[in-house]
N, C-alpha and C positions, 0 to 999 in steps of 0.2 A: 504494499500499500504506500502511496506517496507520504512523505514525512514533511512536506511543505507545499504551499500552494499560493496562488495570488491572494487568496483570502488571508493567509498568514501575513503578507505584506501590509495589508490594510490595517491590521491590528497593531503593527509596530509603532504607529504613531501618526496622528493627524498632521503633525508638523512636517513630516517627510513628504506626505502627499501635497500639502499646501505649497511647500517649496517647489516640488516638481511642477505644479500647476502654473506657477508664476514664471517658469524659466523662459518661456517664449518672449514675454514682454521685455525682460531684461536683456536677453541675447540679441534682440533686434537692434540695439544701439551699441553693442560691444564691438570695439575695433577688431578686425581680423576675422569676423564672422560674416557670412553671407546674409543678404536680405532673405526673408522667408519666402520670397517669390522666386520662381525659376528664372534663369538668365533671360528668357523671352518675355518676362513680365507677367506670366500667368501664376495665379495663386495655386500652389500645388497642395493637394490634400493627401496626407498619409493616413492609411487605414490600418487598424490594429486587429489582427485575427488570432484565433486559437484553433488549431485543427488537430485531430487525433492522427498520430503517426506511430505505427508499430505499437499500438496500445498506450501511447503517451500523449498528453496534451502539450503540443508545441506551439509557442507563441511566435508570431512574426509580424514585422512591419512591411507594408507594401504600398507603393505609389507608382504612378505612371500608367501609360496606356497598356491595356492587357495584351495587345498584339505586338508591342514594341520588343526589340532586342532586350534580353534580360541581363541585369547586373546583380550578382549575388554578393552581399556584404557580410563578412564573417568577423565577428567581434573578438576581442581579446579578454584577458583575465585582469581583474575580477569583475568586469563590467558586463554589459549586455548590448543588445541592438540599439539601446539608447545612445550609445557613443556615436551613432550615425545620424542623429536627429537633425543636424545642420547640413550634412552632406546629401541626404536623400532629396531635399527640395532642389538642390543644384543639378541633379541628374534626371529627375523624374518627368521633366517636360519632353524628354527624348527617349528614355528607357523605362522598362518595367523593372523597378528596383525592389528587391526582396532582401530583408534582413532578419534572420531568425535568432531567437534565443536558444542556446543549447539546453538540454536537460540540466536542471539545478542552477541555471543562470536566469536572471531576469524574471519574466512571468511564465516560463515554461514549468512543467511539472518537475517535482523533485522526488523521483523514485528512490527508495532506500538502497543502500549499498549492497544489500542481500538480493535485491531484485534487479539491479542494473549494474553492469560492469563499467565502471567509470574510467575509460581510456580515451585518448584522442581518436583512435581508430573507431571506437564505438560511436563517439559523437559525430564522426564523419559519416558513419552509416545512417545515423538519424537524419542528418542534413540531406544525404542522398535520397532517403525515402521521402523527405518533405518535398524536394524539388520535383521528384518523379510524380508525386501525388498532385502537385500543382501544374503538371504538364509542361515542365521546362525541358527544352531540348538543348540547344547550344546556349552558352552563357559566358559572360566575363566574370572574373573573380576579383574582389578587393578583399585582401586578407591583412589582419593585424594581430600580432602576438599569437595567442592560441589559434586564432583563425588560420595562421600559416600552415602548421601541420595537419589541421582539419581539412582545409581547402586543398592542400597539395595532394592529399589522398584521392580526392575527386579528380584533380588534374591529371594525375598519373594513371588512374583507372580509366578515365575517359578523355584522352588527349584530343580527340576529334570533336569533342563537345565544347572545348575551351576556345574562346575567341581572343581572350587576352587576360593578363594577370597584373593587378596593381598590388605591390607589396609595400606596406607601411609598418615599420617597427615590428618586424617579425624575422625569424631566422631564415636567411636566404642562401647563404653560402657556408653554413655550419653554425653551430651554437657558439656565440662569443663568450666562452666560459672563463675569461680572465676577470680578476678583481674580487673584492670581498662580497659583493652582492651574489655572485655565483658560487663562492666557496662553500657557503652553507648548504646550498642545493646539491653541490657535488658530493659533499659528505653524506647527505641523505640518500643520494642515488647509489652510493657505494655499498651501503649495507641495509638501508631501510629501517634502521633501528628506531626504537621508541624515543631515544634521546635525541637523535638527529631529526626525527619527525617533529618533536616538540620545539626544536630550534627553528625549524621552518615556519612553525605556527605564528611566529612574530610578524610574518609578512601579511597576515590576515587582520592585523589590528587597524583601527581607524586611522591612526597616524601613518602607518605604512601605506595604506591605500591613498591617503592624501598625498604622500610623498611621490607616489607614482604619477600623479597628475601635475604636481608643481615643479618637480626636479627637472632642471634643464630648460625651463621657460624663462624668457627674458623679463616678463612682467607677470608674476603670480596673481596679480589682482584681475587679470583677464580670465582666470580659471574659476568657473562657477562652483562654489562649495557644495551645491546640490549633488555634484558628481560623487564625491566620497561619502556624503551623507546617505545617499540612496544605495550605493554599492555596499557600504558597511551594514546598513539595515538588512539588506538581502543576505549578506554573509552571516548575519546573526541568527537566521532561521535555524531551528533545531536540525543538527546533523550536517549542515552545509559545510561547516569548517572541515570536517573529516573528508567530505567529498573533494574539497579543493586540495587538501593535502594529498589525496590519492592522485589527483590529476597533476599536481606538481611533481610527485614521484615518477609519474608516467612519462615525463618529458624525456627521460633517459631512453625511452623506446622510440623516439622520433628521429634518431640520428640517421638511420637508413632512409627514411622518408625525406628528410632534408637533403641528404646526399643525392638521392634520385631527382629531387626537385632542381637541385643545382645543375644536373645534367640536362634536364628539360630546358632550363633557362639558356644553357649554352647552345642547345640545338635550335631554339626558337627565340633568339634575342629580340626580334621585332615584335614579339607578342608580350613582352614584359616591360613594365615601368616600375621603378622604385622611387617613391616619394616619401621620405622618412625624416622624422625628427632626429637630427644628428647629435643632439645633446642628451640623448636618452642613456642613462647609466646601464640599462639592460642591453640595449642594442645600439651601441655607439656608431657614429657615422662611418668609422673605419671598417667596422664589421659588415656594413650594409653596402659599401661601395663595390661595384662589380670588379672582379679581378681583371688583370690585363688581357686574358684570353676571352673576355666577355665585354669588351669595351663598347660593343654595339648596343648593349642594354641601356635604355634611357634611365638616367639617374638624376634625381633632384634632391639635393640636401636642403632640408627645411630647418630654419633656426628655431627649433623647438625641442620638446622632450618626448617622453614615451607616448602620451595621448595628444599628438600634435594637432588633431582635428579640433581640439578645444580652443586653441588660439590662432591657428593657421588654416582654418577650414576653407576660407575664400581662396587662398593660394593653392592648396591641395585639390580643392574642387575644380578649379579652373584647369589645372594640369591633368586631372583625371578626365574631364570632358574632352580635352584636346586628344588625349591618348585613345579614348574610346571611339572618338570620331574616325581615327585611323585604322582601328582593328576590328570594329564591329561591322557586320553586314548592313547594307542599306535596308 
């Protein structure tokens, strides 16, 4: 049985919901963010759906013409499809944009660990089942953080269905495992011990979540505090912390997937764009820059941190529109 639900989120506090409801009005005047209208001036409506997929309730955001080419947005840790709330209107005048929440993230169901095997491979299978149920054929990917190995599995399984890939602050050419932020995870990956698992638990605290948003940004006042307030509220649901620790442990099993994705990028450089916050302590610019033998890959260093869409969405959205116009079918 599910151990959490959207109803759980409601009872976490009216303050969280009130903050979320007010985000649009504030963001409309925040520098670096796009207008809520699409580039053509049309007011774009995002719809919020929940659909049963493989026996689970999966939430997703959708906008744009139903018959338009599809762009699939895959979010990172510890957030949800909410991270794309500013990007979606920038794309949806031309594309059908779909942004799901994985199980245990956002508004999707939270099956217990005994009922659901929490791995990036399994999350990818859920996303695959979702897009198949929605009748998606070919599509472009936009991947961030966890969305990388989740989306790469789809890309590698169905290369002919992929029209293009945008990579933002995700492993592209191997995990950048240098530095103290990765040292704790590496110790955890090595033995999976309770002691090392408890050490990684510190990455789930509200302060750690806040730091993921503000570290590497030039002006932290541009980052809406609703981000870490909402993420932390969702992480506080019963059992979700253990699920996240399982998924952080499972990163070690993504190495072959990332290595295979690297080979895909090398073979298809024209189908790849990297637009990434280069001040990210997790995925710094040097780790995201295409190597010399992949210099044809389009690379855009963005002066921001891990969640670069929060303060540089206008820039990234414009780059993404330009890239998609080159790789997507008419």
